[in-house]
Each structure stands twice: as structure tokens, then as C-alpha cells.
N, C-alpha and C positions, 0 to 999 in steps of 0.2 A: 847756461844758452844764453845768449843775447836775444832778447825781445824782439820775438816778431811783429811786423806792423800789420802780415794776417798772418795770423796763429791758424787756421785750415793749412796753411801752408805743413804744417808738421802734425798735423793729422793723418793715421796710416789711411792711407787708401789703396791699394794693390797698384791700381794706374799710377799712383803716384809714385809711388817705391821704384816703378820702372824707369819709369821717367827720370830723374833722380842718378838709377843707376848708370841710366845711361850716358848724363851727363858728366857722372864722377867717375866713369870710365875713361872718357877722353878732355880732362874739362878744360885744353887748349885750346879747339876746336869751335871754328865757326859755325852755330845751327841758322839751321831757316826752319821752320816747323815746318815742312814739306821732310823735312831729311830726317829731325826727328819722328816724328810717327811712322817714318819709312821704316826708324832702328828700333822704333817699340809697335809692331805690329798691329799687336793686341788691343792697344791702344785707341780710341778715336782720336781721330785729329781736333774736333774741342774740345776733349781732354787736356791736350799739347797744348794744343795755343793758350787755353785759361792761366793752364800753370805755368804756362813761359810769362805771361803775361803777369800774373799774379808774381812769380817772381823776379819778373823788373818792377814793379811798384814797392819793391822790399828793397832792390836796387841789391840786388842777388845776382846777376846777371847785368848785362851792360849790352848797347848797342852799338855795333861796332858800324864803326862807318862808312861812307862810303859807296853802299850797296843799291842795287837795285830795286831789293823786298826789303824786309824786317830782319834783321839777323843778330843775333844773341850771340853773346859768350857768357858761360858763370864766370865769373869773376871770386879773388880770393877768399872775400867773406859771403861770397855764394857756395864755395867747393868748400870751408869749414861750415859753414851751418843744415848745412846736405849730410855732408859726413855726420854730421853729432846729430843731425835726428834723425840716419838710419842706424845707426850705432844705439839709437835708444832702443827706436821698433827692434831691432834684433836681439837687446839685451828684456825687453819685452819679452818674446815670443822664448826666450832660453828659459824664463823663468816662468814660463807656461803662466801668462798673464796676459795672452792676448796682447794685439799691439795698441798702443797710445795711440 
């Protein structure tokens, strides 16, 4: 896995996993914080916002230009990284080791 600038992005948490799964389910979609928060209602808006800003800082999402509010899209690097992270979490659970 390429090194993340923000290692916390690879640390398992249920809210983070839900956010990543929503992003990966529609990888070409443009997301505003409110839209993604609606998709994962069991996750706080603050957690969604923070996660998206961390992903932006690591250049795993890109800003969609010409939007009135901050709108982000998962890029190819982000799709690959989130797929790799969530697969690692799944393997860890499957091996009985808990999430990493």
C-alpha cells in the first residue's frame, strides 16, 4: 500500500468503513458532505466532513469545479487506496484478528 499522509485513514472504525463503502459503491459520483451524510445516516455529519477533508488532504478525492458548495469526487488513487484499506479490514476480520 502506498503510504498515506494521514495514517488514521487506514485505521478501522465503523463510521469510516461506512463512509468508504458508500464512496466505493458509486466511485464516479460527485458528493457534497450533506449527500454523503444522508447515505450513511448512522454516521455523524461531522465524521463525514472530517473524513472527506482528510481524504482531500491525501489527494484521494478531488474538488469538483464550478459548484456552489464544496463537492468532491473519489479519484483513481482514492478508489484504489480505499479498496485496499477495506480489503485489509475484511481479511483481518476473516482471520479473527479484529480490525487493524
